C-alpha positions in Angstrom: 7.9 3.5 -34.5 4.9 5.8 -34.0 4.1 9.0 -32.2 1.0 8.6 -30.0 -0.9 11.5 -28.3 -2.6 11.3 -25.0 -3.6 13.6 -22.1 -1.9 11.4 -19.5 0.8 8.6 -19.6 0.7 6.4 -16.5 4.0 4.7 -16.0 3.4 1.6 -13.9 0.6 -1.0 -13.8 0.6 -1.9 -10.2 -2.5 -1.2 -8.0 -1.7 2.6 -7.8 -1.0 2.9 -11.5 -4.1 1.0 -12.6 -6.2 3.1 -10.2 -4.8 6.3 -11.6 -5.5 5.1 -15.2 -9.1 4.3 -14.3 -9.6 7.5 -12.3 -8.3 9.9 -15.0 -10.1 7.9 -17.7 -13.4 8.2 -15.9 -12.8 11.9 -15.5 -12.7 12.2 -19.3 -9.0 12.3 -20.0 -7.3 10.1 -22.6 -4.9 7.8 -20.9 -2.1 5.4 -21.8 -1.0 3.1 -19.0 2.1 0.9 -19.5 4.0 -1.6 -17.3 6.9 -3.9 -18.2 5.2 -7.0 -16.7 1.7 -8.3 -17.6 -0.4 -8.3 -14.4 -0.9 -11.7 -12.7 -4.6 -11.9 -12.0 -4.9 -15.5 -10.6 -3.8 -16.4 -7.1 -2.5 -19.8 -8.2 -0.4 -18.4 -11.1 3.4 -18.0 -10.9 4.3 -14.5 -9.7 0.9 -13.7 -8.2 1.1 -11.0 -5.5 -0.2 -12.7 -2.4 -0.1 -9.6 -0.2 -3.3 -7.8 0.6 -4.2 -4.1 0.6 -6.4 -2.4 3.2 -8.3 0.5 1.7 -9.0 3.0 4.6 -12.3 4.7 4.2 -11.0 8.1 3.0 -9.7 6.2 -0.1 -13.1 4.8 -1.1 -14.3 8.0 -2.9 -11.2 7.7 -5.1 -12.1 4.1 -6.0 -15.8 5.2 -6.5 -14.7 8.0 -8.8 -12.7 5.5 -10.9 -15.6 3.1 -11.2 -13.7 0.5 -9.2 -15.4 0.2 -5.9 -18.6 -1.5 -7.2 -16.3 -4.2 -8.6 -14.2 -4.5 -5.4 -16.7 -4.2 -2.6 -18.2 -7.7 -3.0 -14.8 -9.3 -2.4 -13.7 -7.1 0.5 -13.4 -7.9 4.2 -14.3 -5.1 6.6 -11.8 -3.8 9.2 -13.9 -2.5 12.1 -11.3 -2.8 14.9 -7.5 -2.3 14.9 -6.2 -4.4 17.8 -2.7 -3.8 19.2 -1.2 -6.7 21.2 2.0 -6.4 23.2 3.6 -9.8 23.6 7.0 -8.6 24.6 7.3 -10.3 27.9 9.6 -13.2 28.7 7.2 -15.6 27.0 5.4 -15.0 23.7 1.9 -14.4 25.2 -0.3 -11.3 25.3 0.3 -9.0 28.2 -1.5 -5.9 26.9 -4.4 -5.9 24.4 -5.9 -2.6 23.2 -8.7 -2.1 20.7 -9.0 0.9 18.4 -12.7 0.7 17.3 -13.8 2.7 14.2 -17.2 3.4 15.9 -15.4 5.8 18.2 -14.9 8.2 15.3 -17.1 7.1 12.4 -20.2 5.2 11.3 -17.9 3.4 8.8 -15.3 0.7 9.3 -11.6 1.8 9.3 -11.4 0.1 5.9 -11.7 -3.0 3.7 -9.1 -5.6 2.9 -8.6 -7.3 -0.5 -5.9 -9.6 -2.0 -3.6 -7.7 -4.4 -3.9 -10.3 -7.2 -7.7 -9.8 -7.1 -7.3 -6.0 -7.2 -5.3 -6.3 -10.4 -8.0 -8.6 -11.9 -10.8 -6.2 -11.3 -8.8 -3.1 -12.2 -7.7 -4.6 -15.5 -11.3 -5.6 -16.3 -12.4 -2.0 -15.6 -9.8 -0.6 -18.0 -10.9 -3.0 -20.7 -14.3 -1.4 -20.8 -13.0 2.1 -21.0 -12.6 3.4 -24.6 -10.5 6.4 -23.4 -7.9 4.2 -21.7 -5.2 2.2 -23.5 -3.5 -0.3 -21.2 -0.3 -1.8 -22.6 1.0 -4.6 -20.3 4.5 -5.9 -21.3 5.6 -2.4 -22.3 8.1 -0.3 -20.3 8.9 3.3 -20.3 12.6 3.8 -21.3 13.1 7.5 -21.7 11.5 10.9 -20.8 12.0 14.3 -22.5 10.0 16.9 -20.7 9.2 20.2 -22.5 7.1 23.2 -21.5 4.0 22.0 -23.4 4.3 18.2 -23.3 6.3 15.3 -22.2 7.7 12.8 -24.7 8.0 9.3 -23.3 9.8 6.6 -25.2 8.5 3.1 -24.8 10.3 -0.2 -25.1 8.4 -0.9 -28.3 10.1 2.1 -29.9 6.9 4.1 -29.9 6.8 7.6 -28.4 3.9 9.0 -26.4 3.4 12.8 -26.3 1.4 13.5 -23.1 0.3 16.6 -21.3 1.2 14.9 -18.0 3.1 11.8 -16.9 2.0 10.0 -13.7 5.1 8.2 -12.4 3.7 5.2 -10.6 6.5 2.9 -11.5 7.8 1.8 -8.1 10.6 2.5 -5.6 13.2 2.3 -8.5 11.1 4.5 -10.7 12.5 4.9 -14.3 10.7 8.2 -14.6 12.0 9.6 -11.4 15.5 8.7 -12.4 15.1 10.3 -15.8 14.2 13.5 -14.0 17.3 13.1 -11.7 15.2 13.5 -8.5 17.1 12.2 -5.5 15.6 10.0 -2.8 16.5 9.5 0.9 16.4 5.8 1.8 16.5 4.2 5.3 17.2 0.5 5.5 16.3 -1.6 8.6 17.8 -5.0 7.8 14.2 -6.4 7.8 12.2 -8.4 5.4 8.5 -9.1 5.4 6.9 -12.5 4.9 3.4 -12.5 3.5 0.9 -15.4 3.3 -2.6 -16.4 4.2 -4.0 -18.7 6.9 -7.2 -20.2 8.0 -8.1 -20.5 11.7 -10.9 -21.9 13.9 -11.6 -18.6 15.8 -13.4 -16.0 13.7 -11.6 -12.7 13.2 -14.8 -10.7 13.7 -13.5 -7.9 11.4 -10.6 -7.3 13.7 -7.1 -6.5 12.3 -4.6 -7.7 14.9 -1.0 -6.4 15.2 1.2 -8.4 17.6 4.4 -6.8 18.8 7.3 -8.7 20.3 10.6 -8.0 18.6 11.9 -7.8 15.1 8.7 -6.2 13.8 5.0 -6.6 14.0 3.1 -9.9 13.2 -0.1 -8.6 11.6 -3.3 -10.6 10.9 -5.7 -8.8 8.6 -9.2 -10.2 7.9 -10.1 -11.8 4.6 -13.4 -13.4 3.5 -13.9 -17.0 4.7 -12.0 -19.7 2.7 -13.4 -23.2 2.4 -15.9 -22.5 5.2 -13.2 -21.3 7.6 -12.2 -17.9 8.9 -9.3 -16.6 6.9 -6.6 -13.9 7.5 -3.7 -12.4 5.6 -0.5 -12.2 7.6 2.5 -9.9 7.2 5.3 -11.0 9.5 8.2 -8.6 9.7 11.6 -9.8 11.1 15.3 -9.4 10.6 16.2 -10.5 7.1 18.1 -13.6 8.0 15.3 -14.8 10.2 12.7 -14.3 7.4 14.8 -16.2 5.0 15.1 -19.1 7.5 11.3 -19.0 8.1 10.5 -18.9 4.4 12.6 -22.1 3.8 11.1 -24.2 6.6 9.0 -27.2 5.8 5.3 -26.4 6.2 4.8 -28.2 9.6 7.8 -26.5 11.1 6.7 -23.1 9.7 3.2 -23.6 11.1 4.6 -24.3 14.5 6.7 -21.1 14.4 3.8 -18.9 13.2 1.5 -20.4 15.9 4.0 -19.5 18.6 4.3 -16.0 17.2 0.6 -15.5 16.9 0.2 -16.3 20.7 -2.6 -18.7 19.9 -5.1 -15.8 19.6 -7.0 -17.4 16.7 -6.4 -21.0 17.6 -4.2 -23.2 15.4 -3.2 -21.4 12.1 -3.1 -23.4 8.9 -1.0 -22.1 6.0 -3.2 -22.0 2.8 -0.9 -20.1 0.3 2.7 -20.0 -0.6 5.0 -17.6 1.3 6.5 -14.5 -0.4 9.1 -12.1 1.0 10.3 -8.6 0.3 12.7 -6.1 1.8 11.5 -3.3 4.2 12.7 0.2 3.7 11.5 3.8 4.1 12.1 6.1 1.2 11.0 9.6 0.2 11.7 11.6 -2.9 13.3 15.0 -2.5 10.3 16.4 -4.5 7.2 14.9 -5.9 7.2 16.5 -9.3 9.3 17.4 -12.3 8.5 19.1 -15.6 5.2 17.7 -16.8 5.5 14.8 -14.3 3.9 13.9 -11.0 5.4 11.2 -8.8 2.9 9.1 -6.9 2.9 6.0 -4.8 6.3 4.2 -4.3 7.9 6.4 -6.9 7.5 9.2 -4.3 7.4 7.4 -1.0 7.9 3.9 0.5 7.0 2.9 4.1 7.0 -0.3 6.1 3.7 -2.1 6.1 2.4 -0.7 9.3 -1.1 0.7 9.9 -2.2 0.2 6.2 -0.5 3.4 5.3 1.3 2.7 2.0 -1.3 2.5 -0.7 -3.6 4.9 1.1 -0.9 7.5 0.9 -0.7 6.7 -2.8 -4.4 7.2 -3.2 -4.2 10.5 -1.3 -1.6 11.6 -4.0 -4.1 10.6 -6.7 -7.0 12.3 -5.0 -4.9 15.6 -4.9 -4.1 15.3 -8.6 -7.7 14.6 -9.5 -8.9 17.6 -7.5 -6.4 19.9 -9.3 -7.3 18.5 -12.7 -11.0 19.0 -12.0 -10.4 22.6 -11.0 -8.5 23.4 -14.2 -8.6 20.7 -16.8 -6.8 22.9 -19.4 -3.9 23.3 -17.0 -3.2 19.6 -16.4 0.5 18.9 -16.1 1.6 22.5 -16.2 4.1 24.0 -13.8 1.4 25.7 -11.6 -0.6 22.5 -11.2 2.4 20.4 -10.3 3.9 23.0 -7.9 0.5 23.0 -6.2 0.5 19.2 -6.0 4.0 19.2 -4.4 2.9 21.8 -1.8 -0.2 19.9 -0.9 1.5 16.5 -0.5 5.2 16.6 0.1 5.3 17.9 3.7 2.5 15.6 4.7 4.3 12.6 3.1 7.5 13.4 4.9 5.8 13.6 8.2 3.9 10.3 7.7 7.1 8.5 6.6 8.9 9.8 9.7 6.0 8.7 11.9 5.9 5.2 10.5 9.7 4.9 10.7 9.4 5.6 14.5 6.6 3.0 14.9 8.7 0.4 13.0 11.8 1.1 15.1 9.7 0.7 18.3 8.3 -2.6 17.0 11.8 -3.9 16.4 13.0 -3.5 20.0 14.6 -6.7 21.3 16.0 -5.8 24.8 13.5 -6.6 27.6 13.6 -3.2 29.3 12.9 -1.4 26.0 10.0 -3.7 25.3 8.6 -3.0 28.7 8.8 0.7 28.0 7.0 0.2 24.7 4.2 -1.6 26.5 3.9 1.1 29.1 3.7 3.8 26.3 0.9 1.9 24.5 -1.0 1.5 27.7 -0.7 5.2 28.6 -1.7 6.4 25.1 -4.7 4.2 24.8 -6.0 5.2 28.3 -6.4 8.8 27.2 -9.6 8.8 25.1 -8.9 12.2 23.3 -5.4 10.9 22.4 -6.8 7.6 21.2 -9.3 9.3 18.9 -6.6 11.6 17.6 -4.3 8.7 16.8 -7.1 6.9 14.9 -8.0 10.0 12.9 -4.3 10.5 12.1 -4.0 6.9 10.9 -6.9 7.5 8.6 -5.4 10.7 7.3 -8.4 12.8 8.4 -8.8 15.6 10.9 
């Protein structure tokens, strides 16, 4: 058992944790990053995360500062238009189609989409070339003792890390958050999400398409072409029992179901990956900091996968921490810095979680009169150009 010293201990080696390790390492801090599971960096490997992440353009400077964007950009598919389709009539067919075009508010696309397994591959490669970052996959954090001047983190190897600041990026069941006894408020919807990728004959033209009927949205997000065909990632949210039924269907029956749900907008969809599922919740921590510890990403907030908000909220957490660290490197992890972080982020996080909760509940509506009301609201909001632009800016997290 050894005592190890570092400026920052990052607990969690998911996309948010790896980005945090790269960003703080690039900024000149010594970093140790641990995660109980080695990252899966091959799409075909068991346990590969087949979901995708859309980085909205305000998140790109964080990736650039971490030395990551140059690695990621060649693999990314641009998201120029967010298309909302209401298919909540008697039959599953489009009755209202509205486009939110990034050119209305910016010269840049809304964002860029990449597979999660590929993000891990490129981020791990970035950490490997950074002498100030020690990435330890297969190692968990098991205990936390926070003092005025340092945090002492016990690892599953028996080693102890003495750090000036702990970045808790260890997920919705965060060990570090639990060690600090920080409560969370959790909302459960009885939904699950089904994630997979498809090819289709009609090009997506950099349009992310969200189709609303009942149970939750059916969202197609552009990916680079696959085997010469246009390709999209799909997140299909439905009631948990229905998702489990869909996930167990033989491929021909599943393809028939997803083609009905897609309203034929891209022609026949062909499944090209396995299907993965996960539960949908909203969750927010009572506070985003503790002694010598900052909660980020799903340790602090969890939202349904609507509007590409989840990881972009996480990178906004990281951007805030990086700005505070740059303003006072000597004060990293002290009470004043962490209180400033909580003031800057917590109210905004709570408001965004509440807004996404409202959107998700609207997408779940099953009764026909309520679906008609949802369609009328979409039509009215889109028709007001100032409101439309305000909604787009709010979705990006910019003013």
